[in-house]
C-alpha positions as CSV (number, residue, x, y, z in Angstrom):
1,M,70.0,54.0,70.0
2,K,68.5,50.5,70.4
3,V,70.6,47.4,70.8
4,L,69.4,43.7,70.5
5,L,71.6,41.1,72.2
6,L,70.9,37.4,71.4
7,E,72.2,34.0,72.5
8,N,72.8,34.6,76.2
9,I,75.5,37.2,75.9
10,H,77.1,37.9,79.3
11,E,75.1,40.4,81.4
12,C,78.1,42.7,81.7
13,A,77.5,43.7,78.0
14,T,74.0,44.6,78.8
15,A,75.1,46.6,81.8
16,A,77.9,48.4,79.9
17,L,75.7,49.4,77.0
18,T,72.8,50.5,79.3
19,D,75.2,52.6,81.3
20,A,76.4,54.2,78.0
21,G,72.9,55.3,77.3
22,F,71.6,52.6,75.0
23,E,68.2,50.9,75.1
24,V,69.1,47.2,75.3
25,E,66.8,44.2,74.6
26,T,68.1,40.7,75.3
27,R,66.9,37.3,74.1
28,S,68.2,33.9,75.2
29,G,68.3,31.9,71.9
30,A,69.3,32.3,68.3
31,L,66.9,33.5,65.6
32,D,66.3,32.3,62.1
33,E,66.4,34.7,59.2
34,A,62.7,35.7,59.2
35,E,62.7,36.0,63.0
36,L,65.8,38.1,62.9
37,I,64.4,40.5,60.3
38,S,61.3,41.0,62.5
39,A,63.3,41.4,65.7
40,L,65.6,44.1,64.1
41,E,62.8,46.6,63.6
42,G,64.1,49.9,65.0
43,V,67.4,48.2,66.1
44,E,70.7,50.0,65.2
45,M,73.2,47.6,66.8
46,L,73.0,43.8,67.1
47,G,74.9,41.4,69.3
48,I,75.1,37.7,68.5
49,R,77.3,34.6,69.2
50,S,77.9,31.7,66.8
51,K,74.4,30.4,65.9
52,T,72.5,33.4,64.5
53,Q,73.1,33.9,60.8
54,V,73.2,37.5,59.5
55,T,72.7,37.0,55.8
56,R,72.6,39.4,52.9
57,E,68.8,39.3,53.0
58,V,68.8,40.4,56.6
59,L,71.0,43.3,55.9
60,Q,69.0,44.3,52.9
61,A,65.8,44.2,54.9
62,R,67.3,46.3,57.8
63,P,69.6,49.0,56.3
64,E,69.3,51.0,59.5
65,L,71.5,48.4,61.3
66,R,74.7,50.3,62.0
67,A,76.9,47.7,63.7
68,I,77.1,44.0,64.6
69,G,79.0,42.6,67.5
70,A,80.0,38.9,67.3
71,F,80.5,38.0,70.9
72,C,82.9,35.1,69.9
73,I,86.0,34.6,67.8
74,G,84.4,33.5,64.5
75,T,82.5,35.8,62.1
76,N,81.5,33.3,59.4
77,Q,77.9,33.6,60.6
78,V,77.8,37.2,59.2
79,D,78.0,38.1,55.5
80,L,80.9,40.5,56.0
81,D,81.0,41.7,52.4
82,A,77.2,42.5,52.4
83,A,77.6,44.2,55.8
84,A,80.4,46.5,54.5
85,A,78.4,47.2,51.4
86,H,75.5,48.3,53.5
87,G,77.6,50.4,55.9
88,T,77.3,47.9,58.8
89,V,80.5,47.6,60.8
90,V,81.3,44.2,62.4
91,F,83.4,43.6,65.5
92,N,84.4,40.3,67.1
93,A,86.5,39.1,70.1
94,P,89.6,37.4,68.6
95,F,91.5,36.9,71.8
96,S,89.2,36.8,74.8
97,N,88.3,33.1,74.9
98,T,91.7,31.7,73.7
99,R,92.8,30.4,77.1
100,S,89.5,28.7,77.7
101,V,89.6,26.7,74.5
102,V,93.2,25.8,75.1
103,E,92.5,24.5,78.6
104,L,89.6,22.4,77.3
105,A,91.8,20.9,74.6
106,M,94.5,20.0,77.1
107,A,92.0,18.5,79.5
108,E,90.5,16.3,76.7
109,I,94.0,15.2,75.5
110,I,94.8,14.0,79.0
111,A,91.3,12.5,79.5
112,M,91.6,10.4,76.3
113,A,95.2,9.4,77.0
114,R,94.2,8.1,80.4
115,H,90.8,6.7,79.3
116,L,89.1,8.8,82.1
117,T,85.7,8.7,80.5
118,D,85.7,4.9,80.4
119,K,86.9,4.7,84.0
120,N,84.2,7.2,85.0
121,S,81.4,5.3,83.3
122,A,82.6,2.0,84.7
123,L,82.7,3.3,88.3
124,H,79.3,4.9,88.0
125,A,78.1,1.4,86.9
126,G,79.7,-0.1,90.0
127,V,82.7,-1.7,88.3
128,W,86.1,-1.2,89.9
129,D,88.5,-1.3,87.0
130,K,91.9,-0.3,88.5
131,S,94.3,-1.0,85.6
132,A,97.0,0.9,83.8
133,K,96.4,-0.9,80.5
134,G,96.1,1.5,77.6
135,A,96.6,4.6,79.9
136,H,99.5,6.9,79.0
137,E,101.1,10.1,80.2
138,V,101.1,12.9,77.7
139,R,104.7,13.8,78.5
140,G,106.9,12.7,75.7
141,R,104.0,12.2,73.2
142,S,103.6,14.2,70.0
143,L,100.9,16.7,69.3
144,G,100.1,18.0,65.9
145,I,98.3,21.3,65.7
146,V,96.5,22.2,62.5
147,G,96.1,26.0,62.4
148,Y,98.6,28.0,64.3
149,G,96.6,31.2,65.1
150,N,95.8,32.6,68.5
151,I,94.5,29.3,69.9
152,G,96.8,26.9,68.1
153,S,99.9,28.8,69.1
154,Q,98.9,29.1,72.8
155,L,98.0,25.4,72.8
156,S,101.5,24.8,71.5
157,V,103.0,26.6,74.5
158,I,100.8,24.9,77.1
159,A,101.3,21.4,75.6
160,E,105.1,21.9,75.5
161,A,104.9,22.8,79.2
162,F,103.4,19.4,79.8
163,G,106.4,17.8,78.1
164,M,104.8,17.1,74.7
165,H,106.6,17.4,71.4
166,V,104.7,19.9,69.3
167,S,104.4,20.1,65.5
168,Y,102.1,22.4,63.6
169,Y,100.9,23.1,60.1
170,D,99.4,26.4,58.9
171,V,98.8,27.6,55.3
172,D,100.5,30.9,56.4
173,D,104.2,31.0,57.4
174,K,103.8,31.3,61.2
175,L,106.8,31.7,63.5
176,P,107.1,28.8,65.9
177,L,106.9,29.4,69.6
178,G,109.2,27.5,72.0
179,N,110.5,24.3,70.5
180,A,107.5,23.7,68.2
181,R,108.3,22.3,64.8
182,R,106.7,23.6,61.6
183,C,105.5,20.9,59.1
184,D,105.8,21.6,55.4
185,S,102.4,19.9,54.7
186,L,99.4,18.6,56.5
187,E,100.3,15.1,55.4
188,E,103.7,15.3,57.2
189,L,101.9,16.3,60.4
190,L,99.3,13.5,60.2
191,E,101.9,10.9,59.5
192,T,104.2,11.9,62.4
193,C,101.9,12.9,65.3
194,E,100.1,10.7,67.8
195,T,97.5,13.4,68.6
196,V,96.0,15.9,66.1
197,S,94.0,19.0,67.2
198,L,92.2,21.2,64.7
199,H,92.2,25.0,65.1
200,V,91.5,26.5,61.7
201,D,89.3,29.5,61.0
202,G,85.8,29.5,59.4
203,R,86.6,30.6,55.9
204,D,84.6,28.8,53.2
205,G,87.7,27.0,51.9
206,N,88.0,25.0,55.1
207,A,84.6,23.2,54.6
208,G,85.2,19.5,54.7
209,V,88.9,19.9,54.7
210,F,89.4,16.9,57.1
211,G,87.8,13.7,55.8
212,A,88.5,10.1,55.0
213,E,91.8,10.7,53.3
214,Q,93.2,12.7,56.3
215,F,92.0,10.2,58.9
216,A,93.6,7.3,56.9
217,R,96.9,9.2,57.0
218,M,96.9,9.5,60.7
219,R,99.0,7.1,62.8
220,P,97.2,4.0,64.0
221,R,95.6,4.4,67.5
222,S,96.0,8.2,67.4
223,L,93.8,10.8,69.1
224,F,91.8,13.5,67.3
225,L,90.3,16.8,68.5
226,N,88.1,19.4,66.8
227,L,87.4,22.5,68.8
228,C,87.2,25.0,65.9
229,R,84.4,24.7,63.3
230,G,81.9,21.9,62.8
231,F,81.9,22.0,59.1
232,V,85.6,21.3,58.6
233,V,85.3,17.6,59.6
234,D,83.5,14.7,57.8
235,L,81.9,13.1,60.8
236,E,80.9,9.9,58.8
237,A,84.6,9.4,58.1
238,L,85.5,10.0,61.7
239,R,83.0,7.5,62.9
240,E,84.3,4.8,60.5
241,H,87.8,5.2,61.8
242,L,86.8,5.3,65.4
243,V,84.7,2.1,65.0
244,S,87.6,0.4,63.1
245,G,90.0,1.3,65.9
246,H,92.3,3.2,63.6
247,I,91.5,6.3,65.6
248,A,91.7,5.5,69.3
249,G,89.7,8.4,70.6
250,A,88.2,11.7,69.6
251,A,87.0,14.9,71.3
252,V,84.5,17.0,69.4
253,D,83.1,20.4,70.6
254,V,81.6,21.8,67.4
255,F,79.2,20.3,64.9
256,P,77.9,21.0,61.4
257,E,74.4,21.5,62.8
258,E,73.8,22.7,66.3
259,P,70.7,23.4,68.3
260,K,69.7,27.1,68.5
261,K,69.3,27.2,72.3
262,A,70.1,25.3,75.4
263,G,67.7,22.4,76.0
264,D,66.9,21.7,72.4
265,P,67.5,18.1,71.2
266,F,70.9,17.1,69.8
267,V,71.6,14.2,67.5
268,S,75.0,13.1,66.1
269,I,76.3,9.9,64.5
270,L,79.1,10.0,67.1
271,Q,76.7,9.5,70.0
272,G,77.1,6.2,71.9
273,L,80.7,5.6,70.9
274,P,82.7,4.9,74.2
275,N,85.9,6.5,73.0
276,V,84.4,9.9,72.1
277,I,84.1,13.0,74.2
278,L,81.2,15.2,73.0
279,T,80.8,18.7,74.4
280,P,78.1,21.3,73.4
281,H,80.3,24.0,71.8
282,V,81.7,25.1,75.2
283,G,85.3,25.6,74.3
284,G,85.0,29.3,75.1
285,S,82.2,29.0,77.6
286,T,83.9,29.8,80.9
287,E,82.7,32.6,83.1
288,E,86.1,34.4,82.6
289,A,86.0,34.2,78.8
290,Q,82.3,35.2,78.5
291,Y,82.9,38.2,80.8
292,D,85.9,39.3,78.8
293,I,84.1,38.9,75.5
294,G,81.1,40.8,76.8
295,R,83.2,43.6,78.1
296,Y,85.4,43.8,74.9
297,V,82.7,43.7,72.2
298,S,80.3,45.9,74.0
299,G,83.1,48.5,74.3
300,K,83.7,48.3,70.6
301,L,80.0,48.9,69.9
302,R,79.9,51.8,72.3
303,D,83.0,53.4,70.9
304,Y,81.8,53.1,67.4
305,A,78.4,54.6,68.2
306,H,79.8,57.5,70.3
307,T,83.0,58.3,68.3
308,G,83.0,56.4,65.1
309,A,86.1,54.4,66.0
310,T,86.5,51.2,64.0
311,T,89.6,49.7,65.6
312,M,89.7,45.9,65.1
313,S,86.7,45.9,62.8
314,V,86.7,42.8,60.7
315,N,85.0,44.2,57.6
316,V,85.8,48.0,57.2
317,P,88.9,50.1,57.4
318,S,90.3,50.6,61.0
319,V,90.4,54.1,62.4
320,A,91.6,54.6,66.0
321,L,90.0,57.7,67.5
322,T,91.6,58.6,70.9
323,Q,89.6,61.9,71.3
324,S,85.9,62.5,71.5
325,P,84.2,64.4,68.7
326,G,84.5,68.2,68.8
327,D,81.7,70.3,67.6
328,T,80.9,68.1,64.6
329,R,82.3,64.7,63.4
330,I,81.5,63.4,59.9
331,L,81.9,59.6,59.4
332,H,82.1,58.8,55.7
333,L,82.3,55.1,54.5
334,H,82.8,54.9,50.8
335,R,84.1,52.9,47.9
336,N,87.9,53.1,47.7
337,V,88.4,54.8,44.4
338,P,90.7,57.8,43.5
339,G,89.6,61.3,44.3
340,V,86.9,60.6,46.9
341,L,88.5,62.5,49.7
342,A,89.1,65.5,47.4
343,R,85.4,65.5,46.5
344,V,84.4,65.3,50.1
345,N,86.6,68.2,51.0
346,T,85.3,70.2,48.0
347,L,81.8,69.8,49.3
348,L,82.9,70.9,52.8
349,S,84.8,73.9,51.4
350,E,81.9,75.0,49.3
351,G,79.6,74.8,52.3
352,G,82.0,76.9,54.3
353,A,83.0,74.2,56.8
354,N,86.1,74.7,58.9
355,I,88.1,71.4,59.2
356,D,89.9,70.8,62.5
357,S,91.3,67.4,61.7
358,Q,90.8,64.5,59.3
359,Q,91.8,60.8,59.1
360,L,91.5,58.4,56.2
361,S,92.0,54.7,56.2
362,T,91.4,52.2,53.3
363,R,91.0,48.5,53.2
364,G,90.5,46.7,49.9
365,E,87.5,48.2,48.2
366,Y,86.4,50.4,51.1
367,G,87.6,53.7,52.5
368,Y,86.7,55.4,55.8
369,A,87.2,59.1,56.4
370,V,86.6,60.8,59.7
371,T,86.5,64.6,59.6
372,D,86.2,66.9,62.7
373,L,84.8,70.4,62.1
374,A,84.8,73.5,64.2
375,G,81.2,74.5,64.5
376,S,78.2,72.8,62.8
377,L,77.8,71.2,59.5
378,P,76.7,73.9,57.1
379,G,73.4,73.8,55.0
380,D,72.8,70.8,52.8
381,V,76.4,69.4,52.9
382,E,75.3,66.1,54.6
383,Q,72.8,65.4,51.9
384,R,75.3,66.3,49.2
385,L,77.8,63.8,50.8
386,R,75.1,61.1,50.7
387,E,74.6,61.8,47.0
388,L,78.2,61.1,46.0
389,D,78.4,58.1,43.8
390,E,81.0,56.5,46.0
391,T,79.2,57.0,49.3
392,I,78.1,53.9,51.3
393,E,77.2,55.5,54.6
394,V,77.3,59.0,56.2
395,R,76.9,59.6,59.9
396,V,77.2,62.9,61.7
397,I,78.1,63.1,65.4
398,T,77.6,66.4,67.2
399,S,78.7,67.4,70.7
């Protein structure tokens, strides 16, 4: 089985997949749609990070693609519905870089509160500006977290350890950690917190969610951070409020349009503003995080290829398989309608198959059945399974 890894995925993933018997090709940068379709010839598993877009057109052009590993948290760069409809299973790393993003957020909050970037620039220019004016401790100050998922909730714990008063807002009813306070609305959070940090996910509904109205509601001379998704913030509005002084400082790690690879030119309307920290989407880019992501996602791809396990998949039903296939294992991804499992078992029975065990899991419009047989798959049963109206993908693993 051939694997293509893009965007400088940690070398531990290459090593793990190679050791597991796969043929692995690596490339340093992201690919556009046409380049990706060309590169996927003969490829059954793809590994990407955040910049390569796997569109419906890519999936239609390469139906042999069995699995995609997103070596990051977000999966909005993959058309998940189209992938499931084509039988392509998608995995990501929802936890591995959480701590790295949180540490960067705290570092930037402190840097902005203490005007460290200004002090650094002045001293490099030969100006000794030893002054406490405008510099503040973060202890006792209020932090508002928008999005209380894996990253937002851990930031809440770390910020509280620094002595900050934490409030949060999430569209889902999330249990607060420590002494964090849940806000009933985004407006309440913006009007009461001195620092606001965004940690929302990449769903389409979050596009442009933070704009001129939200910046205007923030407290005068407050701080703003975006380390989640570039498309959620109106950068024009942010620039206006920074220039006016209403927002005292901002730290931005993600952008609506980003270069495809290291070394490519970058342009932003926030460049040149002295009270802005710009970083090149490095929230999760620590050696520790990238190693953990490489290890975790490559393990998911390996297990799916070898056993059919879909635990923690983001687009198909989850089936945990703790044992290796016996003589024959049938993986059947199908549309979730009544009677499919009965039809599958009828075909197996008519073919004289002896079922050892069977698992079925459903998720929305999809179902995933894993059937272990004693002995081989009889006659034309595999082809008959493929011909079922509800079938999306059939794969047979033999010992």
